[in-house]
C-alpha positions as CSV (number, residue, x, y, z in Angstrom):
1,M,2.4,22.9,-16.2
2,P,-0.4,25.2,-17.5
3,R,-2.2,24.3,-20.7
4,S,-1.3,26.2,-23.9
5,I,-4.0,28.4,-25.2
6,W,-2.8,28.4,-28.8
7,N,-0.5,26.2,-30.9
8,G,0.9,27.5,-34.2
9,V,3.9,28.8,-36.0
10,I,6.0,32.0,-36.0
11,S,6.9,32.9,-39.5
12,F,10.2,34.7,-39.8
13,G,10.8,35.2,-43.5
14,M,11.1,31.7,-44.9
15,V,11.8,30.3,-41.4
16,S,9.0,28.6,-39.5
17,I,9.1,28.1,-35.7
18,P,6.5,25.8,-34.1
19,V,5.5,27.3,-30.8
20,K,2.9,27.1,-28.0
21,L,1.3,30.1,-26.3
22,Y,0.8,30.4,-22.6
23,T,-0.7,33.1,-20.4
24,A,2.1,35.1,-18.7
25,T,0.1,36.9,-16.1
26,Q,-2.6,36.1,-13.5
27,S,-4.8,38.2,-11.3
28,K,-4.3,38.0,-7.6
29,D,-7.4,39.9,-6.7
30,I,-9.4,38.6,-3.8
31,S,-12.7,37.3,-5.1
32,F,-16.1,37.3,-3.3
33,H,-19.3,35.3,-3.8
34,L,-22.7,37.1,-3.8
35,L,-24.9,35.9,-0.9
36,H,-28.5,36.5,0.1
37,K,-28.3,39.0,3.0
38,D,-31.1,37.3,4.9
39,C,-29.9,33.7,4.9
40,G,-26.3,33.7,3.7
41,T,-27.1,31.4,0.7
42,R,-24.9,31.8,-2.4
43,L,-26.9,33.4,-5.2
44,Q,-27.2,31.8,-8.7
45,Q,-27.0,33.8,-11.8
46,L,-29.5,32.5,-14.3
47,R,-29.6,32.9,-18.1
48,W,-33.3,33.8,-18.4
49,C,-35.4,33.6,-21.5
50,P,-38.3,36.1,-21.2
51,T,-40.2,34.4,-24.1
52,H,-40.3,30.9,-22.5
53,E,-40.1,32.3,-18.9
54,R,-37.5,29.8,-17.8
55,P,-33.7,29.5,-17.3
56,V,-31.7,28.4,-20.3
57,E,-28.8,25.8,-20.1
58,W,-25.5,26.5,-21.9
59,G,-26.3,23.8,-24.4
60,E,-29.2,25.9,-25.7
61,V,-27.2,29.1,-26.1
62,V,-25.9,30.4,-29.5
63,R,-24.2,33.6,-30.5
64,G,-26.0,36.2,-32.6
65,Y,-24.9,39.4,-34.3
66,E,-27.5,42.2,-34.1
67,Y,-27.6,43.6,-37.7
68,A,-30.9,45.5,-37.0
69,R,-33.0,46.2,-33.9
70,D,-33.9,42.8,-32.4
71,E,-32.8,41.0,-35.6
72,H,-29.8,38.7,-35.4
73,V,-27.7,36.5,-37.7
74,I,-26.6,33.3,-35.8
75,L,-23.0,32.2,-35.9
76,T,-22.0,28.6,-35.0
77,E,-18.6,27.2,-33.9
78,E,-18.2,25.9,-37.5
79,D,-18.6,29.5,-38.8
80,F,-15.7,30.7,-36.6
81,E,-13.5,27.8,-37.6
82,K,-14.0,28.6,-41.3
83,L,-12.8,32.2,-41.0
84,P,-10.2,32.7,-43.8
85,L,-7.4,34.0,-41.5
86,P,-3.8,32.8,-41.7
87,S,-3.2,34.2,-38.2
88,K,-5.3,31.4,-36.8
89,Q,-2.2,29.2,-37.1
90,T,0.6,31.5,-38.0
91,V,2.2,34.6,-36.4
92,E,3.8,36.2,-39.4
93,L,6.4,38.8,-38.4
94,S,5.7,41.7,-40.9
95,A,7.8,44.4,-39.4
96,F,10.4,45.2,-36.7
97,V,10.3,48.4,-34.7
98,K,12.0,50.0,-31.7
99,A,10.1,49.1,-28.5
100,E,10.0,52.7,-27.4
101,E,8.0,53.5,-30.5
102,I,5.0,51.6,-29.1
103,D,3.1,53.7,-26.7
104,P,2.2,51.7,-23.5
105,V,-1.5,52.5,-24.1
106,Y,-1.5,50.0,-26.9
107,Y,-0.5,47.0,-24.7
108,E,-3.3,44.7,-23.7
109,K,-2.1,41.3,-22.3
110,S,1.1,39.3,-22.1
111,Y,1.8,35.7,-23.1
112,Y,5.0,33.7,-23.3
113,L,6.0,31.4,-26.1
114,E,7.5,28.0,-25.8
115,P,9.2,26.4,-28.9
116,D,8.7,22.7,-29.9
117,A,11.9,20.6,-29.8
118,K,12.5,21.0,-33.6
119,G,11.9,24.8,-33.3
120,M,14.4,25.4,-30.5
121,K,17.3,26.7,-32.7
122,P,15.3,29.1,-34.9
123,F,13.5,30.3,-31.8
124,A,16.8,31.0,-30.1
125,L,18.1,32.7,-33.2
126,L,15.1,35.0,-33.4
127,M,15.2,35.8,-29.7
128,T,18.9,36.6,-29.8
129,A,18.6,38.8,-33.0
130,L,15.8,40.8,-31.5
131,R,17.7,41.3,-28.2
132,E,21.0,42.3,-29.9
133,K,19.2,44.7,-32.3
134,N,16.9,46.0,-29.5
135,L,13.9,45.4,-31.7
136,T,10.3,44.2,-31.3
137,G,8.6,42.1,-34.0
138,I,5.1,43.1,-35.2
139,A,2.5,40.5,-36.3
140,K,-1.1,39.4,-36.0
141,I,-2.5,36.5,-34.1
142,A,-6.1,35.0,-34.0
143,V,-6.8,33.6,-30.5
144,R,-10.1,33.2,-28.6
145,N,-12.3,34.2,-31.6
146,K,-10.5,37.5,-32.2
147,E,-7.6,38.6,-34.4
148,Q,-5.3,41.0,-32.7
149,L,-2.2,43.0,-33.5
150,C,0.7,41.7,-31.4
151,A,4.3,42.4,-30.6
152,L,7.1,39.8,-30.0
153,R,10.0,40.9,-27.7
154,P,12.8,39.1,-25.9
155,M,12.6,38.8,-22.1
156,D,14.6,36.7,-19.6
157,G,15.8,34.1,-22.2
158,T,12.5,33.7,-24.0
159,L,10.0,35.5,-26.2
160,I,7.0,37.4,-24.9
161,L,4.0,38.0,-27.1
162,E,2.0,41.1,-26.2
163,T,-1.4,41.6,-27.7
164,L,-2.0,45.1,-28.8
165,Y,-5.1,47.3,-29.2
166,Y,-5.8,48.6,-32.7
167,P,-5.8,52.4,-33.0
168,D,-9.6,52.6,-33.3
169,E,-9.8,50.8,-29.9
170,I,-7.9,53.5,-28.1
171,R,-10.0,56.1,-26.3
172,V,-7.4,58.7,-25.5
173,E,-8.9,62.2,-25.8
174,K,-6.2,64.6,-27.0
175,T,-6.5,67.8,-24.9
176,E,-4.0,70.6,-24.6
177,L,-3.1,72.3,-21.4
178,P,-3.8,76.0,-21.2
179,D,-0.8,78.3,-21.1
180,V,0.7,78.0,-17.6
181,K,3.6,80.1,-16.5
182,I,6.4,78.0,-14.9
183,S,9.4,79.7,-13.5
184,E,13.0,78.4,-13.9
185,K,13.3,77.9,-10.2
186,E,10.2,75.7,-10.1
187,L,11.5,73.7,-13.0
188,Q,14.9,73.2,-11.5
189,M,13.4,72.2,-8.2
190,A,11.2,69.6,-10.0
191,Y,14.3,68.3,-11.7
192,T,16.0,67.9,-8.3
193,L,13.1,65.9,-6.9
194,I,12.9,63.7,-10.0
195,D,16.7,63.0,-9.8
196,L,16.4,62.1,-6.1
197,L,13.6,59.6,-6.9
198,S,15.2,58.2,-10.1
199,E,16.2,54.5,-9.8
200,E,16.3,51.3,-11.7
201,F,12.9,49.6,-11.8
202,E,12.8,46.6,-9.4
203,P,9.3,45.1,-9.5
204,E,10.0,42.8,-6.5
205,K,10.1,46.0,-4.3
206,Y,6.4,46.5,-4.8
207,K,3.5,44.6,-3.3
208,D,-0.3,44.8,-3.3
209,E,-0.8,46.5,0.1
210,Y,-4.6,46.7,-0.5
211,R,-4.8,42.9,-0.9
212,E,-2.8,42.4,2.3
213,A,-4.9,44.8,4.3
214,L,-8.1,43.1,3.0
215,M,-6.8,39.7,4.0
216,K,-6.1,41.1,7.5
217,V,-9.7,42.3,7.8
218,I,-11.0,38.8,6.6
219,E,-8.7,37.0,9.1
220,A,-9.8,39.3,11.9
221,K,-13.5,38.6,11.2
222,L,-12.8,34.9,11.2
223,E,-11.1,35.2,14.6
224,G,-13.9,37.5,15.9
225,E,-11.4,40.4,16.4
226,E,-11.7,44.0,15.7
227,L,-9.0,45.8,13.8
228,P,-8.1,49.3,15.0
229,E,-9.4,52.1,12.8
230,V,-6.7,53.9,10.7
231,A,-7.2,57.6,10.3
232,A,-7.3,58.7,6.7
233,A,-4.6,61.1,5.7
234,G,-5.9,64.5,4.9
235,P,-4.8,66.7,2.0
236,A,-1.4,68.4,2.7
237,K,-1.7,72.1,3.5
238,V,0.7,73.8,1.1
239,T,0.8,77.5,0.5
240,D,2.6,77.4,-2.9
241,I,4.2,75.0,-5.3
242,M,7.8,75.9,-4.3
243,S,7.1,75.1,-0.7
244,A,5.6,71.8,-1.7
245,L,8.7,71.0,-3.9
246,R,11.2,72.0,-1.2
247,A,9.3,69.8,1.3
248,S,9.3,66.9,-1.1
249,V,13.0,67.3,-1.9
250,E,13.9,67.3,1.8
251,A,11.7,64.2,2.4
252,A,13.3,62.4,-0.5
253,K,16.8,63.2,0.8
254,K,16.0,61.8,4.2
255,R,14.5,58.6,2.7
256,K,17.5,58.1,0.4
257,K,19.9,58.6,3.3
258,G,18.0,56.1,5.4
259,E,18.0,53.6,2.5
260,D,21.8,54.1,2.0
261,E,22.5,53.5,5.7
262,E,20.3,50.4,5.7
263,E,22.2,49.1,2.7
264,E,25.6,49.7,4.4
265,E,24.4,47.8,7.5
266,E,23.3,44.8,5.3
267,A,26.4,44.7,3.1
268,P,28.7,42.8,5.6
269,A,26.0,40.1,6.1
270,R,25.6,39.7,2.3
271,R,29.4,39.4,1.9
272,R,29.6,36.7,4.6
273,K,26.8,34.8,3.0
274,A,28.4,35.0,-0.4
275,G,31.8,33.9,1.0
């Protein structure tokens, strides 16, 4: 069981729900160590003090805010603990909004909440109410030395807390496309392609092919084998957008037909297994 990164209370009007916060996602990226090319020794990254000309241990490190060039005010752990923020211990739901009103660019990181035994019923009540009303709760939470806007939403029988960026943290440049003439035929063909590719989102259908390919390279090197080179796909030669759309529609129809035939072949086996 992972350790909770935050313990506190969800405040829902006059109702208090004691909860624990856990990280809901993890990176599966393949990590590498930096080695010295000449001898293969793993390199060390030192915290170097140019004044004393020596490495510095973590116990000697403090955090400083630069208020003027090369001038700092030092903050201790006690200073952070004394911050007058109710969000350090309480997630107070201040508003409820439709989930679609929150643009995805605002989402930062996902966490799941777990109620204490005495908070089980009010937790279930809040989760059910949000699910039935199709709403997302908005609040603030202070975690890891930072207060963040957050959203609470129901998911798979629990509550997910999503930290959100503040508006001044979003770096989206608003640009307008120049006037482009689009014909009705082109638009209808685009609609056809979109309709053919429309389906329910099933995340289990997707996998990290880059990670799998990288592991094959690593395993081949361990075995002293050489992987065959894969020719990179060149850009498609298309004379005009309608030709590209027609070719895309035909390819999508063939793919869909193949998937339907495969599903028909697998259906009897699934029925036998269910029976």
